[in-house]
One Martini backbone bead per residue (centre of mass of N, CA, C, O) as a GRO file, in nm:
protein
   47
    1MET     BB    1   9.540   7.370  11.936
    2GLU     BB    2   9.238   7.520  11.948
    3SER     BB    3   8.953   7.556  12.086
    4GLN     BB    4   8.599   7.564  11.936
    5LEU     BB    5   8.418   7.378  12.134
    6VAL     BB    6   8.137   7.346  12.342
    7VAL     BB    7   8.051   7.085  12.574
    8GLU     BB    8   7.820   6.875  12.729
    9VAL     BB    9   7.880   6.669  13.017
   10GLY     BB   10   7.861   6.349  13.184
   11ILE     BB   11   7.999   6.266  13.517
   12ASP     BB   12   8.084   6.035  13.721
   13VAL     BB   13   8.261   6.031  14.034
   14ALA     BB   14   8.344   5.749  14.001
   15ARG     BB   15   8.634   5.562  14.108
   16ASP     BB   16   8.902   5.387  14.098
   17ALA     BB   17   9.208   5.301  14.237
   18THR     BB   18   9.357   5.453  13.974
   19GLY     BB   19   9.141   5.703  13.877
   20ARG     BB   20   8.933   5.591  13.704
   21TRP     BB   21   8.654   5.588  13.550
   22ARG     BB   22   8.369   5.376  13.603
   23HIS     BB   23   8.200   5.545  13.400
   24PRO     BB   24   8.065   5.667  13.139
   25LYS     BB   25   8.062   5.918  12.933
   26ARG     BB   26   7.829   6.193  12.849
   27TRP     BB   27   7.691   6.332  12.579
   28HIS     BB   28   7.469   6.606  12.536
   29ARG     BB   29   7.581   6.903  12.416
   30ALA     BB   30   7.610   7.174  12.245
   31ARG     BB   31   7.766   7.519  12.314
   32PRO     BB   32   7.760   7.783  12.099
   33VAL     BB   33   7.736   8.035  12.313
   34LEU     BB   34   8.012   7.930  12.395
   35SER     BB   35   8.335   7.976  12.486
   36PRO     BB   36   8.632   7.856  12.592
   37ASP     BB   37   8.671   8.115  12.785
   38ASP     BB   38   8.403   8.044  12.969
   39VAL     BB   39   8.576   7.797  13.065
   40PRO     BB   40   8.716   7.633  13.303
   41ARG     BB   41   9.021   7.505  13.376
   42LEU     BB   42   9.184   7.221  13.439
   43THR     BB   43   9.466   7.154  13.662
   44SER     BB   44   9.321   6.907  13.800
   45PRO     BB   45   9.191   6.646  13.913
   46PRO     BB   46   8.922   6.549  14.048
   47HIS     BB   47   8.818   6.421  14.385
   0.00000   0.00000   0.00000
């Protein structure tokens, strides 16, 4: 399935010892003017 919608999210960079996010992710808004091709893909988790 191909991505069809780009959304803006907020993520705190704090992680626990296992690498899981320590705080909840927050959905901010849909970005209908962007296509999925406009957004760089993550190839590995951020450090």
